[in-house]
C-alpha positions in Angstrom: 0.0 0.0 -0.3 1.1 3.5 -0.9 0.1 6.6 1.0 0.0 10.2 -0.7 3.1 12.3 -0.6 2.5 16.3 -0.7 3.5 18.5 -3.6 6.7 20.0 -3.3 6.6 24.0 -4.5 9.9 25.3 -6.0 10.2 29.2 -5.8 13.0 31.2 -6.9 15.5 33.0 -4.2 14.8 36.1 -2.3 16.3 38.3 -4.8 16.8 42.5 -5.9 16.7 44.0 -8.9 18.3 47.5 -9.3 16.2 49.2 -12.5 16.8 52.0 -14.5 12.8 52.6 -15.3 9.9 50.2 -14.2 10.5 47.1 -16.5 8.9 43.4 -16.3 10.8 40.5 -14.3 9.8 36.9 -14.8 11.3 34.3 -12.7 10.7 30.8 -13.2 9.1 28.8 -10.0 7.3 25.1 -10.7 5.0 22.4 -8.3 5.9 18.7 -8.8 4.3 15.6 -6.9 6.0 12.5 -6.5 2.7 10.4 -7.0 1.8 12.3 -10.1 -1.2 13.8 -8.8 -1.1 17.4 -8.9 -4.1 18.9 -9.8 -3.4 22.5 -9.9 -1.0 25.3 -8.5 -1.8 29.2 -8.0 -0.8 32.7 -6.4 -2.3 33.0 -2.9 -0.8 36.1 -2.0 1.2 39.0 -3.8 1.5 40.8 -6.9 2.1 39.3 -10.5 0.9 36.9 -12.5 1.6 33.3 -12.9 2.0 32.6 -17.0 3.0 28.9 -17.3 6.4 28.3 -14.9 7.4 31.9 -14.7 6.3 34.0 -12.3 6.0 37.7 -13.8 5.7 41.7 -12.4 6.2 45.3 -13.3 7.2 47.3 -10.4 5.4 50.6 -9.8 8.3 51.5 -8.4 11.3 51.1 -5.2 9.3 48.0 -3.4 9.3 44.6 -2.6 7.0 42.3 -3.1 6.4 39.1 -1.1 4.8 36.1 -2.8 3.3 33.3 -1.7 2.7 30.2 -4.0 0.3 27.2 -3.3 0.3 23.4 -5.3 -2.7 20.9 -4.5 -2.9 17.4 -5.1 -5.5 15.1 -5.7 -5.8 13.8 -2.5 -6.4 17.6 -1.4 -2.5 17.6 0.2 -0.8 20.9 -0.6 2.7 23.2 -0.4 3.2 26.4 -0.1 6.5 28.9 -0.5 7.3 32.9 -0.2 9.5 34.5 -2.0 10.7 38.3 -1.8 11.7 40.2 -4.8 12.8 43.8 -3.9 12.9 46.5 -6.6 15.1 49.5 -6.4 14.1 51.9 -9.0 16.6 55.0 -10.3 15.5 57.8 -8.9 17.1 61.5 -10.6 20.3 62.6 -9.3 20.3 66.1 -7.1 22.7 69.2 -7.6 23.2 72.2 -5.8 25.3 75.4 -7.6 24.7 77.5 -3.9 23.1 80.6 -3.1 23.0 83.5 -6.0 25.9 85.6 -5.0 28.7 88.4 -5.7 31.8 89.6 -5.9 34.3 92.8 -5.8 37.2 92.8 -7.9 39.7 95.5 -7.6 41.1 93.4 -11.3 39.6 90.8 -13.2 40.7 87.7 -11.6 39.2 84.1 -11.5 36.6 82.9 -9.9 35.6 79.0 -8.2 32.4 78.6 -6.7 31.9 75.2 -5.0 28.8 72.8 -6.1 27.7 69.4 -4.6 25.6 66.6 -5.9 23.9 63.6 -4.4 22.2 60.5 -5.5 20.0 58.4 -3.9 21.4 55.2 -5.8 24.5 54.7 -4.4 27.4 53.5 -6.1 26.4 55.5 -9.4 29.0 57.7 -11.0 27.4 61.0 -11.8 28.2 63.6 -14.6 28.4 67.3 -14.2 28.3 69.8 -17.1 28.0 73.2 -17.5 25.1 73.9 -19.8 25.4 77.4 -20.2 27.1 80.3 -18.8 31.0 81.0 -19.4 33.0 79.0 -17.6 34.0 75.7 -16.9 33.2 72.8 -14.6 35.8 71.0 -12.4 34.5 67.0 -11.1 37.6 66.5 -9.6 37.3 69.6 -6.7 33.8 70.1 -7.5 33.8 74.0 -8.4 32.5 76.0 -10.9 35.1 78.6 -12.4 34.8 81.6 -14.2 37.1 84.7 -15.1 34.6 88.1 -15.2 35.9 90.3 -17.9 32.7 93.3 -17.2 30.7 94.4 -14.7 27.4 92.5 -14.1 25.4 89.5 -14.0 26.6 86.4 -14.8 24.0 83.2 -15.1 25.2 79.7 -15.1 23.4 76.5 -15.6 24.6 73.0 -15.1 23.0 69.5 -14.9 24.2 66.3 -13.1 22.9 63.3 -14.9 23.8 59.8 -13.5 23.7 55.8 -15.7 20.1 55.8 -15.8 19.7 59.0 -17.7 18.4 60.9 -14.9 19.2 64.3 -14.8 18.4 67.5 -12.8 19.4 70.9 -13.3 20.6 74.0 -11.4 20.9 77.7 -12.1 23.2 80.5 -10.1 23.4 84.5 -10.7 26.6 85.9 -9.7 27.0 89.9 -9.3 30.3 91.2 -10.3 31.7 95.0 -9.7 34.6 96.1 -10.4 36.7 99.0 -8.8 36.8 102.5 -9.5 39.3 105.1 -9.1 39.2 107.1 -5.8 38.4 111.2 -7.1 40.8 113.8 -5.2 40.0 117.3 -5.3 42.4 119.5 -4.3 40.4 123.0 -5.0 40.4 125.1 -7.9 42.9 127.6 -9.0 43.3 131.0 -7.2 45.2 133.9 -6.6 46.0 135.6 -3.3 47.4 138.9 -2.5 49.2 139.5 0.3 50.5 142.3 2.5 53.2 139.7 3.8 53.3 136.5 3.7 50.9 134.2 5.9 49.4 131.3 6.2 46.8 130.1 3.3 44.1 127.5 3.8 41.5 126.3 1.6 39.1 122.8 1.4 40.4 119.8 -0.1 39.5 116.0 -0.1 39.7 113.1 -1.8 36.5 110.8 -2.4 35.7 106.8 -3.2 32.1 105.8 -4.7 33.1 102.0 -4.1 33.5 102.9 -0.3 37.4 101.1 -0.2 39.3 104.7 -0.1 42.9 103.9 2.5 45.0 107.2 1.7 44.0 110.8 0.7 47.2 112.4 1.3 49.4 115.7 -0.6 52.3 114.2 -2.4 53.8 117.3 -3.8 54.2 121.1 -3.3 55.6 122.7 -0.1 52.1 123.0 2.3 50.4 119.6 4.8 47.2 118.2 4.1 45.3 117.2 8.0 42.6 115.1 6.0 40.7 118.0 5.2 42.4 121.0 4.3 45.3 122.1 2.5 47.6 124.7 4.5 50.9 126.8 3.1 52.8 129.7 3.6 54.3 131.9 0.7 58.2 132.7 0.7 57.2 135.3 -1.8 55.7 136.3 -4.7 54.9 133.4 -8.0 53.2 130.0 -8.3 52.8 127.3 -6.0 51.4 124.4 -7.2 50.1 121.2 -4.6 48.6 118.2 -5.0 
């Protein structure tokens, strides 16, 4: 006399897939019965469809599919097996050029600004390129460099891309101001009549539109400057130049 044995369910090993876009995955499964009286095999829980001896499913995004299959023989005995499939669907990287900023330059010089990139999918190589603006991207030290030639606003648009083609762009505005020479005022030419030599003083000043004046001084002529006026005492008739 031979007694019935339960069928055997064979399912895929737990596995994972990284996908650039959600794509159908099909994995093999089987139901066997040593008594040759297998009656049916069905999916009793989880997503996907059984197509012949394959389980097929298209994910909608990042998820783990948990699937349980059951096989039943003619005697009503069953087997059940569960497997897990983890899907990691690519997400676009991120790029930050930083906040809009401004620079004051005494003379034209190169400016390098740091940027940052990140990717929610680890292990991918990212590529950063300059889409718009006159400058260069240095991926080795993650900087955007340019040399301004005139005062004004410089606009840059950069893009980061991952191997799956996911992209992100960011825009940066950099305002450049160049130094303007200061203005010195030693007063207007004048003629003074004196009965005898005595000190003469008149207003003199320096100004700078950039607000970065560092010195204002008398560099030629016999006299002195105290920050608000020039004074000198002539020794005789004639023309004296002070500046």
